[in-house]
C-alpha positions in Angstrom: 1.7 19.8 -2.0 -0.9 17.2 -1.1 -0.1 15.0 1.9 -1.9 11.8 2.8 -1.4 9.7 6.0 -2.5 6.1 6.0 -2.3 3.1 8.4 -0.4 0.4 6.6 -1.7 -2.4 8.8 -5.2 -3.3 9.8 -6.2 -6.1 12.1 -5.0 -9.5 10.8 -7.6 -12.2 10.2 -7.9 -15.2 12.5 -6.6 -17.4 9.7 -3.4 -15.4 9.4 -2.9 -15.5 13.2 -3.4 -19.3 13.3 -0.9 -19.7 10.4 1.6 -17.5 12.2 1.2 -19.6 15.4 1.8 -22.8 13.4 4.9 -21.4 11.8 6.5 -20.0 15.0 5.4 -23.1 17.0 6.9 -25.5 14.4 10.1 -23.5 14.3 10.6 -23.4 18.0 9.6 -27.0 18.5 12.2 -28.1 15.9 14.9 -26.0 17.5 14.2 -27.3 21.0 13.9 -30.9 19.8 17.3 -30.7 18.0 18.8 -29.2 21.1 17.4 -32.0 23.3 18.3 -34.7 20.7 22.0 -33.6 20.2 22.8 -32.3 23.7 20.9 -34.5 26.0 21.0 -33.9 29.7 21.3 -37.0 31.9 17.7 -36.7 33.1 16.4 -36.3 29.5 18.4 -39.2 28.1 16.4 -41.6 30.2 13.0 -40.6 28.7 11.7 -42.1 25.5 12.1 -40.0 22.4 8.3 -39.8 21.7 7.7 -38.1 25.1 10.5 -35.7 24.4 9.0 -34.8 21.0 5.6 -34.3 22.6 6.9 -32.1 25.3 9.0 -30.0 22.8 5.9 -29.7 20.6 3.9 -28.3 23.4 6.7 -25.8 24.3 6.9 -24.7 20.7 3.1 -24.2 20.6 3.3 -22.1 23.7 6.1 -20.0 22.3 4.2 -19.6 19.0 1.1 -18.3 20.9 3.3 -16.0 22.9 5.0 -14.6 19.8 1.8 -13.9 17.9 -0.6 -12.8 20.7 1.6 -11.4 23.4 4.9 -10.1 21.9 3.6 -8.8 18.6 3.6 -5.1 18.1 0.3 -3.4 18.9 0.8 -0.2 17.0 0.1 0.2 13.3 2.7 1.8 11.0 1.9 5.2 9.6 2.7 5.9 6.0 2.9 9.4 4.7 2.4 10.1 0.9 3.3 13.5 -0.4 2.4 14.5 -4.0 3.3 17.8 -5.7 3.7 18.9 -9.3 7.0 17.2 -10.0 7.3 14.2 -7.6 5.6 11.7 -5.4 7.3 10.6 -2.2 6.4 8.1 0.5 7.8 8.2 4.0 7.5 5.4 6.6 8.7 5.6 10.2 10.0 2.3 11.4 11.4 2.5 14.9 14.4 4.8 14.9 14.6 5.1 11.1 12.6 7.0 8.5 12.5 5.4 5.1 11.8 7.9 2.3 11.4 7.0 -1.4 10.6 9.4 -4.2 9.7 9.2 -7.9 9.9 12.1 -10.3 7.6 13.2 -13.1 8.7 11.6 -16.4 11.0 9.1 -14.8 8.6 6.3 -13.8 9.4 3.0 -15.4 7.3 0.5 -13.6 3.9 0.4 -11.9 2.9 -2.9 -10.4 0.3 -4.4 -8.0 1.3 -5.0 -4.4 -0.8 -7.7 -2.6 -1.4 -7.1 1.1 -0.7 -10.1 3.3 -1.1 -10.7 7.1 -3.2 -7.6 7.6 -1.2 -5.2 5.4 -3.1 -3.1 2.9 -2.7 -3.7 -0.8 -2.2 -1.2 -3.6 0.2 -0.2 -6.3 4.0 0.2 -6.3 5.5 3.0 -8.4 9.3 3.1 -9.2 11.8 4.7 -11.4 13.4 1.3 -12.0 12.3 -2.0 -13.4 10.1 -4.2 -11.3 13.1 -6.2 -10.2 15.1 -3.1 -9.3 12.1 -1.7 -7.4 11.9 -4.8 -5.3 15.6 -4.5 -4.5 15.9 -0.8 -4.0 12.4 0.4 -3.0 9.4 2.1 -4.5 6.6 4.5 -3.6 3.5 2.8 -2.3 0.0 3.9 -3.2 -2.4 2.1 -0.9 -5.8 1.4 -2.2 -7.3 2.6 1.1 -6.7 6.2 0.0 -9.8 8.1 -0.9 -8.1 9.4 -4.1 -6.4 6.2 -5.1 -7.7 6.1 -8.7 -6.7 9.7 -9.3 -3.1 9.2 -8.0 -2.8 5.9 -10.0 -3.7 7.7 -13.2 -1.3 10.5 -12.3 1.5 8.0 -11.9 0.6 6.3 -15.2 0.7 9.8 -16.9 4.2 10.4 -15.5 5.4 7.1 -16.9 8.4 7.1 -19.4 7.0 6.9 -22.9 10.0 5.4 -24.5 13.5 4.1 -23.7 16.2 6.6 -24.4 19.9 5.7 -24.8 22.9 7.9 -24.4 
């Protein structure tokens, strides 16, 4: 049995971080503004609405910066891929849980590209179900950062179901 361990996340680009700050900041600013608008305290009710919006926008921006740069996880996720003669299985540890998915030889129905976003690595997803079923119930991930990515991809393509059988 061959075992590969890969980091699923690399350092996100600055553009991705700025986009995340804008999304978190906008969300927090909208929530705080709605709370100030609908449940006004007596001291807030005397201020003009534009100054409240500016103050809530600044609070949202600070919360967005805090969420992206301070409170974001610093560790990368480890992904373990195990390949033997009859199956491929991937295992990912997320906090207290271990998620393990497996595909068997001769049962693979779909092989599809997986695009990496926000620092995640891209690669190929392999599943015993259709592409929609794989998105709903999981798949084995073959990251393109593996040194033997092409060999594993052709192995998965060789294990693909050749025809549809009915019972």
